[in-house]
Phi, psi and omega in degrees: 000321181298320180296318178300319179295317179296318178296317179297318178298320180293318178296316180297325177295319176297319178299314180298315181297317180294318179298322177299316180295318179295320178298318177297316180298317179300316181296312182298311182292327176293319177299316179298319183282341182082009177202164180290120181277349178085154184296314184300314180294317180297317181296313180298316180296316180297318179301315181292314188275325193232346187302312184300317179294317179300313181299322180292339180267352178289139175301136183302331178299320180296315180294315179301316179299318184288325186260353182305121177064016180248325184203157175301150185302332184275002178272147178261147176267109179244126186252137177241157179281351185273000000 
């Protein structure tokens, strides 16, 4: 049970970190546009433009903890607000 909790905590940390990045992107892009672009547009845009680079900068320990026994190593963790 303790291992499940640790894995769950690691996944939730990845979700939190990604949501923070999308929120920053939403704010910046909304300022540029002069209006709120909305979460869906910001999230989709961020995934295309920045997700791969963001994922590459995560410490491998964080990714390993989050994905251990949950998915094959070659799968990406993509989080949606839905």
